[in-house]
RODO-2510 file (C-alpha; in nm, 4 decimals, decimal comma):
residues 76
     n   res          X          Y          Z
     1     m     0,0043     0,0076    -0,0059
     2     i     0,2840     0,2334     0,0787
     3     t     0,4603     0,1606    -0,2622
     4     v     0,1151     0,2383    -0,4446
     5     f     0,0982     0,5750    -0,2370
     6     y     0,4475     0,6848    -0,3414
     7     v     0,3889     0,5912    -0,7103
     8     v     0,0559     0,7806    -0,7114
     9     d     0,2150     1,0838    -0,5235
    10     e     0,4718     1,1031    -0,7914
    11     v     0,2530     1,0666    -1,0816
    12     v    -0,0452     1,2723    -0,9892
    13     p     0,0982     1,6240    -0,9763
    14     h     0,2492     1,5539    -1,3299
    15     a    -0,0773     1,4000    -1,4811
    16     t    -0,2842     1,7138    -1,3391
    17     d    -0,0171     1,9975    -1,3832
    18     g    -0,0383     2,0545    -1,0238
    19     h    -0,4306     2,1261    -1,0224
    20     r    -0,6384     1,9776    -0,7752
    21     l    -0,9046     1,7323    -0,9169
    22     h    -1,1760     1,8061    -0,6627
    23     l    -1,2528     2,1705    -0,7121
    24     c    -1,6050     2,2541    -0,5662
    25     g    -1,8031     2,1480    -0,2531
    26     p    -1,6572     2,1341     0,0956
    27     k    -1,3009     2,1168     0,1868
    28     l    -1,1937     1,7556     0,1749
    29     v    -1,0121     1,5887     0,4549
    30     l    -0,8088     1,3555     0,2379
    31     a    -0,5821     1,4749    -0,0509
    32     d    -0,6535     1,3780    -0,4307
    33     n    -0,3440     1,1361    -0,4273
    34     e    -0,4722     0,9599    -0,0912
    35     v    -0,8033     0,8908    -0,2472
    36     i    -0,6713     0,7696    -0,5900
    37     m    -0,4319     0,5339    -0,3697
    38     m    -0,7401     0,3950    -0,1772
    39     e    -0,9251     0,3296    -0,4981
    40     a    -0,6222     0,1487    -0,6602
    41     v    -0,5548    -0,0601    -0,3652
    42     g    -0,9263    -0,1448    -0,3326
    43     a    -0,9375    -0,2250    -0,6960
    44     y    -0,6536    -0,4849    -0,6522
    45     l    -0,8170    -0,6322    -0,3462
    46     g    -1,1439    -0,6653    -0,5129
    47     l    -1,3298    -0,4114    -0,2971
    48     q    -1,5831    -0,2602    -0,5658
    49     q    -1,8334    -0,0883    -0,3448
    50     d    -1,7587     0,2378    -0,1446
    51     n    -1,8975     0,0742     0,1808
    52     a    -1,6160    -0,2231     0,1390
    53     l    -1,3434     0,0477     0,0768
    54     f    -1,4858     0,2484     0,3858
    55     a    -1,4719    -0,0780     0,6251
    56     y    -1,1320    -0,1779     0,4825
    57     f    -0,9547     0,1856     0,5223
    58     f    -1,1468     0,3470     0,7995
    59     p    -0,9791     0,1603     1,0913
    60     a    -0,6327     0,2847     0,9838
    61     w    -0,7661     0,6334     0,9138
    62     r    -0,9373     0,6665     1,2394
    63     t    -0,6152     0,5944     1,4395
    64     l    -0,3961     0,8275     1,2109
    65     l    -0,6585     1,1135     1,2713
    66     r    -0,6582     1,0489     1,6237
    67     i    -0,2932     1,0566     1,6581
    68     t    -0,2834     1,3810     1,4509
    69     r    -0,5498     1,5361     1,6576
    70     v    -0,3597     1,4799     1,9762
    71     r    -0,0413     1,6148     1,8364
    72     r    -0,2186     1,9516     1,7411
    73     m    -0,3643     1,9617     2,0769
    74     a    -0,0159     1,9238     2,2437
    75     n     0,1191     2,2068     2,0274
    76     l    -0,1265     2,4611     2,1460
***
């Protein structure tokens, strides 16, 4: 998964000329390259539905967001 992220992180800026893919609506929590990585890994694992992707990735992201929130609070 980390390898896929690094590849996507290198390719997306070149493919989009540095522009964001999601231009309207509310500000997103995840970056474009993170969402593309999740879709690519999900397709490889055979997770075709959004709810399957959410069930697979949510526990890891919940932990990461919790750690980030604690670090932010510690910097106040």
